[in-house]
KOLDO-539501 format. One record per atom (N, C-alpha, C): atom name; residue number from 1; x, y, z. Coordinates in steps of 0.1 Angstrom, whole numbers, padded with zeros to 4 digits. Atoms other than C-alpha are relative to their C-alpha. Example, Ala and Ser with C-alpha at 12.3 -4.5 7.8 and 13.67 -1.06 7.14 Angstrom:
   name   resi       x       y       z
      N      1    0009   -0012    0000
     CA      1    0123   -0045    0078
      C      1    0009    0012    0000
      N      2   -0009   -0011    0000
     CA      2    0137   -0011    0071
      C      2   -0008    0011    0008
//
This chain:
   name   resi       x       y       z
      N      1   -0003    0013   -0005
     CA      1   -0220    0231   -0035
      C      1    0004   -0010   -0010
      N      2   -0003    0009    0011
     CA      2   -0221    0212   -0067
      C      2    0013    0003   -0007
      N      3   -0012   -0004    0006
     CA      3   -0192    0232   -0081
      C      3    0012   -0005    0009
      N      4   -0011    0004   -0009
     CA      4   -0171    0224   -0050
      C      4    0002   -0015   -0001
      N      5   -0001    0014    0002
     CA      5   -0179    0187   -0053
      C      5    0007   -0004   -0013
      N      6   -0006    0003    0013
     CA      6   -0170    0187   -0090
      C      6    0015    0003    0000
      N      7   -0014   -0004   -0001
     CA      7   -0137    0205   -0082
      C      7    0008   -0011    0008
      N      8   -0006    0010   -0008
     CA      8   -0129    0179   -0055
      C      8    0002   -0013   -0008
      N      9   -0001    0012    0008
     CA      9   -0136    0150   -0079
      C      9    0011    0002   -0011
      N     10   -0010   -0003    0010
     CA     10   -0115    0167   -0106
      C     10    0014   -0001    0006
      N     11   -0013    0000   -0007
     CA     11   -0086    0172   -0082
      C     11    0004   -0015    0003
      N     12   -0003    0014   -0003
     CA     12   -0088    0136   -0071
      C     12    0004   -0008   -0012
      N     13   -0003    0007    0013
     CA     13   -0088    0124   -0107
      C     13    0014    0004   -0005
      N     14   -0013   -0005    0005
     CA     14   -0058    0146   -0116
      C     14    0012   -0006    0009
      N     15   -0011    0005   -0009
     CA     15   -0038    0135   -0085
      C     15   -0004   -0014    0005
      N     16    0005    0014   -0004
     CA     16   -0052    0099   -0085
      C     16    0012   -0007    0005
      N     17   -0010    0008   -0007
     CA     17   -0033    0075   -0064
      C     17    0001   -0014   -0006
      N     18   -0002    0013    0005
     CA     18   -0018    0043   -0075
      C     18   -0008   -0010    0007
      N     19    0007    0010   -0007
     CA     19   -0038    0025   -0048
      C     19   -0014   -0003   -0007
      N     20    0012    0002    0008
     CA     20   -0068    0029   -0072
      C     20    0002   -0013   -0009
      N     21   -0003    0011    0009
     CA     21   -0051    0002   -0093
      C     21    0005   -0012    0007
      N     22   -0005    0011   -0008
     CA     22   -0041   -0021   -0065
      C     22   -0011   -0011    0002
      N     23    0009    0011   -0003
     CA     23   -0057   -0054   -0055
      C     23   -0006    0004    0014
      N     24    0007   -0004   -0013
     CA     24   -0083   -0048   -0027
      C     24   -0006   -0012    0007
      N     25    0004    0012   -0007
     CA     25   -0088   -0084   -0017
      C     25    0012   -0008    0003
      N     26   -0012    0006   -0005
     CA     26   -0062   -0101    0004
      C     26    0002   -0014   -0006
      N     27   -0001    0014    0005
     CA     27   -0070   -0137   -0008
      C     27    0004    0000   -0015
      N     28   -0004    0000    0014
     CA     28   -0068   -0127   -0045
      C     28    0015    0004   -0002
      N     29   -0014   -0004    0001
     CA     29   -0035   -0109   -0039
      C     29    0010   -0011    0004
      N     30   -0008    0011   -0005
     CA     30   -0021   -0139   -0021
      C     30    0001   -0010   -0011
      N     31   -0001    0010    0011
     CA     31   -0030   -0162   -0050
      C     31    0008    0005   -0012
      N     32   -0008   -0006    0010
     CA     32   -0015   -0138   -0075
      C     32    0015    0000    0003
      N     33   -0014    0000   -0004
     CA     33    0017   -0136   -0055
      C     33    0006   -0014   -0001
      N     34   -0005    0014    0002
     CA     34    0020   -0174   -0055
      C     34    0002   -0003   -0014
      N     35   -0001    0002    0015
     CA     35    0013   -0175   -0092
      C     35    0013    0006   -0006
      N     36   -0011   -0008    0006
     CA     36    0039   -0148   -0100
      C     36    0013   -0002    0008
      N     37   -0012    0002   -0009
     CA     37    0063   -0159   -0072
      C     37    0006    0013    0004
      N     38   -0004   -0013   -0005
     CA     38    0065   -0124   -0058
      C     38   -0004    0002    0014
      N     39    0004   -0004   -0014
     CA     39    0064   -0110   -0023
      C     39   -0012    0010   -0002
      N     40    0012   -0008    0000
     CA     40    0035   -0088   -0013
      C     40    0003    0013    0009
      N     41    0001   -0012   -0009
     CA     41    0033   -0052   -0001
      C     41   -0014    0003    0003
      N     42    0013   -0002   -0005
     CA     42    0002   -0047    0019
      C     42   -0001    0014    0007
      N     43    0002   -0013   -0005
     CA     43   -0008   -0011    0026
      C     43   -0014    0001    0006
      N     44    0013   -0001   -0007
     CA     44   -0036   -0007    0052
      C     44   -0002    0015    0004
      N     45    0003   -0014   -0003
     CA     45   -0052    0027    0054
      C     45   -0015    0002    0004
      N     46    0014   -0003   -0003
     CA     46   -0085    0044    0060
      C     46   -0004    0012   -0009
      N     47    0005   -0010    0010
     CA     47   -0107    0066    0038
      C     47    0003    0015    0005
      N     48   -0001   -0014   -0005
     CA     48   -0105    0097    0060
      C     48    0013    0002    0008
      N     49   -0013   -0001   -0007
     CA     49   -0069    0092    0073
      C     49    0009    0010   -0007
      N     50   -0009   -0011    0005
     CA     50   -0049    0124    0068
      C     50    0014   -0005   -0003
      N     51   -0014    0004    0001
     CA     51   -0016    0106    0073
      C     51    0001   -0010   -0012
      N     52    0000    0009    0012
     CA     52   -0026    0080    0046
      C     52    0001    0009   -0012
      N     53    0000   -0009    0012
     CA     53   -0033    0108    0022
      C     53    0014    0006   -0002
      N     54   -0013   -0005    0001
     CA     54    0000    0124    0030
      C     54    0010   -0010   -0006
      N     55   -0009    0011    0005
     CA     55    0018    0091    0024
      C     55   -0002   -0002   -0015
      N     56    0003    0001    0014
     CA     56    0000    0087   -0009
      C     56    0006    0011   -0009
      N     57   -0004   -0012    0008
     CA     57    0008    0122   -0021
      C     57    0015    0001    0000
      N     58   -0014   -0002    0000
     CA     58    0044    0123   -0010
      C     58    0008   -0012   -0005
      N     59   -0008    0011    0002
     CA     59    0056    0088   -0015
      C     59   -0006   -0009   -0012
      N     60    0006    0009    0011
     CA     60    0032    0067   -0037
      C     60   -0002    0007   -0013
      N     61    0001   -0008    0012
     CA     61    0030    0095   -0062
      C     61    0014    0000   -0008
      N     62   -0014    0000    0006
     CA     62    0068    0091   -0069
      C     62    0001   -0012   -0010
      N     63   -0002    0010    0010
     CA     63    0075    0072   -0101
      C     63    0010   -0010    0004
      N     64   -0010    0010   -0003
     CA     64    0106    0056   -0088
      C     64   -0005   -0010    0011
      N     65    0005    0009   -0011
     CA     65    0088    0042   -0057
      C     65   -0010   -0010   -0007
      N     66    0009    0009    0006
     CA     66    0060    0028   -0078
      C     66    0006   -0010   -0010
      N     67   -0007    0009    0009
     CA     67    0084    0013   -0104
      C     67    0006   -0012    0008
      N     68   -0006    0011   -0009
     CA     68    0102   -0006   -0076
      C     68   -0011   -0009    0006
      N     69    0011    0008   -0006
     CA     69    0070   -0017   -0060
      C     69   -0006   -0010   -0010
      N     70    0006    0008    0011
     CA     70    0055   -0030   -0093
      C     70    0010   -0011   -0004
      N     71   -0010    0010    0004
     CA     71    0088   -0048   -0101
      C     71    0001   -0011    0009
      N     72   -0003    0011   -0010
     CA     72    0092   -0067   -0069
      C     72   -0012   -0005    0008
      N     73    0011    0004   -0009
     CA     73    0058   -0069   -0052
      C     73   -0014   -0001   -0007
      N     74    0014   -0001    0002
     CA     74    0021   -0077   -0056
      C     74   -0005    0010    0009
      N     75    0004   -0011   -0009
     CA     75    0004   -0046   -0043
      C     75   -0015   -0001    0004
      N     76    0013    0001   -0006
     CA     76   -0026   -0048   -0020
      C     76   -0003    0012    0008
      N     77    0004   -0011   -0008
     CA     77   -0044   -0018   -0006
      C     77   -0013   -0004    0007
      N     78    0012    0003   -0007
     CA     78   -0070   -0024    0021
      C     78   -0004    0012    0009
      N     79    0005   -0011   -0009
     CA     79   -0091    0004    0036
      C     79   -0008   -0006    0011
      N     80    0007    0005   -0011
     CA     80   -0103   -0004    0070
      C     80   -0015    0003    0000
      N     81    0014   -0005    0002
     CA     81   -0135    0014    0060
      C     81   -0008   -0008   -0010
      N     82    0007    0007    0012
     CA     82   -0143   -0007    0029
      C     82    0004   -0014   -0002
      N     83   -0005    0013    0004
     CA     83   -0123   -0039    0028
      C     83    0001   -0009    0012
      N     84   -0003    0010   -0011
     CA     84   -0120   -0071    0048
      C     84    0015   -0001    0002
      N     85   -0014    0001   -0004
     CA     85   -0087   -0072    0067
      C     85    0001   -0012    0009
      N     86   -0002    0012   -0008
     CA     86   -0076   -0106    0080
      C     86    0005    0004    0014
      N     87   -0003   -0002   -0014
     CA     87   -0072   -0108    0118
      C     87    0015    0002    0003
      N     88   -0014    0000   -0003
     CA     88   -0034   -0112    0117
      C     88    0006    0014   -0003
      N     89   -0005   -0014    0003
     CA     89   -0031   -0075    0105
      C     89   -0007    0010    0009
      N     90    0006   -0011   -0008
     CA     90   -0036   -0044    0126
      C     90   -0009    0009   -0009
      N     91    0009   -0008    0008
     CA     91   -0065   -0023    0114
      C     91    0002    0015    0004
      N     92   -0001   -0014   -0005
     CA     92   -0056    0009    0134
      C     92    0015    0004    0000
      N     93   -0013   -0005    0001
     CA     93   -0026    0031    0135
      C     93    0005    0001   -0015
      N     94   -0003   -0001    0014
     CA     94   -0028    0038    0098
      C     94    0008    0013   -0003
      N     95   -0002    0011    0010
     CA     95   -0010    0039    0075
      C     95    0009   -0011    0005
      N     96   -0008    0012   -0004
     CA     96    0003    0004    0081
      C     96    0006   -0006   -0013
      N     97   -0007    0005    0011
     CA     97    0028   -0012    0059
      C     97    0005   -0014    0004
      N     98   -0004    0014   -0002
     CA     98    0033   -0050    0057
      C     98    0007   -0005   -0013
      N     99   -0007    0006    0010
     CA     99    0058   -0068    0036
      C     99   -0001   -0015    0003
      N    100    0003    0014   -0002
     CA    100    0049   -0105    0031
      C    100    0006   -0008   -0010
      N    101   -0005    0009    0010
     CA    101    0063   -0135    0014
      C    101   -0012   -0004   -0008
      N    102    0011    0004    0009
     CA    102    0042   -0151   -0013
      C    102   -0010   -0009    0006
      N    103    0009    0008   -0008
     CA    103    0026   -0173    0013
      C    103   -0007    0007    0011
      N    104    0006   -0009   -0010
     CA    104    0015   -0144    0035
      C    104    0007    0001    0013
      N    105   -0008   -0002   -0012
     CA    105    0042   -0147    0061
      C    105    0005    0014    0001
      N    106   -0005   -0014   -0002
     CA    106    0050   -0113    0076
      C    106    0015    0000    0001
      N    107   -0014   -0002    0000
     CA    107    0086   -0104    0067
      C    107    0005    0012    0008
      N    108   -0004   -0013   -0006
     CA    108    0086   -0068    0079
      C    108   -0013    0008    0001
      N    109    0012   -0009   -0001
     CA    109    0060   -0044    0092
      C    109    0004    0013    0007
      N    110   -0002   -0013   -0006
     CA    110    0059   -0007    0102
      C    110   -0013    0008   -0003
      N    111    0011   -0009    0002
     CA    111    0035    0022    0103
      C    111    0004    0014   -0001
      N    112   -0003   -0015    0001
     CA    112    0033    0059    0096
      C    112    0003    0005   -0014
      N    113   -0003   -0007    0013
     CA    113    0041    0084    0069
      C    113    0014   -0002   -0003
      N    114   -0014    0002    0004
     CA    114    0073    0075    0051
      C    114    0003    0008   -0012
      N    115   -0005   -0008    0012
     CA    115    0091    0099    0028
      C    115    0006   -0010   -0010
      N    116   -0006    0010    0009
     CA    116    0104    0083   -0004
      C    116    0013   -0006    0004
      N    117   -0013    0006   -0004
     CA    117    0140    0079    0009
      C    117   -0002   -0010    0011
      N    118    0003    0009   -0011
     CA    118    0127    0064    0041
      C    118   -0007   -0013   -0005
      N    119    0007    0012    0006
     CA    119    0104    0041    0021
      C    119    0010   -0010   -0007
      N    120   -0010    0009    0007
     CA    120    0133    0028    0000
      C    120    0009   -0007    0011
      N    121   -0007    0007   -0010
     CA    121    0152    0020    0032
      C    121   -0008   -0011    0006
      N    122    0009    0011   -0004
     CA    122    0122    0000    0044
      C    122   -0001   -0011   -0010
      N    123    0000    0011    0010
     CA    123    0120   -0018    0011
      C    123    0013   -0008    0000
      N    124   -0013    0007   -0002
     CA    124    0157   -0027    0015
      C    124    0000   -0009    0011
      N    125    0001    0008   -0012
     CA    125    0150   -0040    0050
      C    125   -0009   -0012   -0003
      N    126    0009    0011    0004
     CA    126    0121   -0061    0037
      C    126    0006   -0010   -0009
      N    127   -0007    0009    0009
     CA    127    0142   -0075    0009
      C    127    0010   -0008    0008
      N    128   -0010    0008   -0008
     CA    128    0169   -0085    0034
      C    128   -0007   -0011    0008
      N    129    0007    0009   -0008
     CA    129    0143   -0102    0056
      C    129   -0005   -0012   -0009
      N    130    0006    0010    0008
     CA    130    0129   -0121    0026
      C    130    0011   -0010   -0005
      N    131   -0011    0008    0004
     CA    131    0164   -0135    0018
      C    131    0003   -0010    0011
      N    132   -0003    0009   -0012
     CA    132    0166   -0151    0053
      C    132   -0009   -0011    0001
//
């Protein structure tokens, strides 16, 4: 059993997700977005959500996706199992994706597993909404 646990920890470390480096506090992320004058990408998931895991593995593991996100957005990841989620956001139906302006106004929202190409389309849509 210890070996299995050690192997799982090693695999998680090797295939670590970018969400480990994200902000996990909405208020702090909002303040940083205002300071840096950037929009926010808020990803709401759950610890045992298989669809969240698939999204992380297929999309958030892609260098091109993460480069664009880091360039244009403050990244916030909230797990409904561990973090406070403000009432204006849905906690269920994970994974949830919110694109917000620097003041927290929702510009675009969707949910589900998005492949990298589909995620870039969503990013383009969110960018268009932020220009209006």
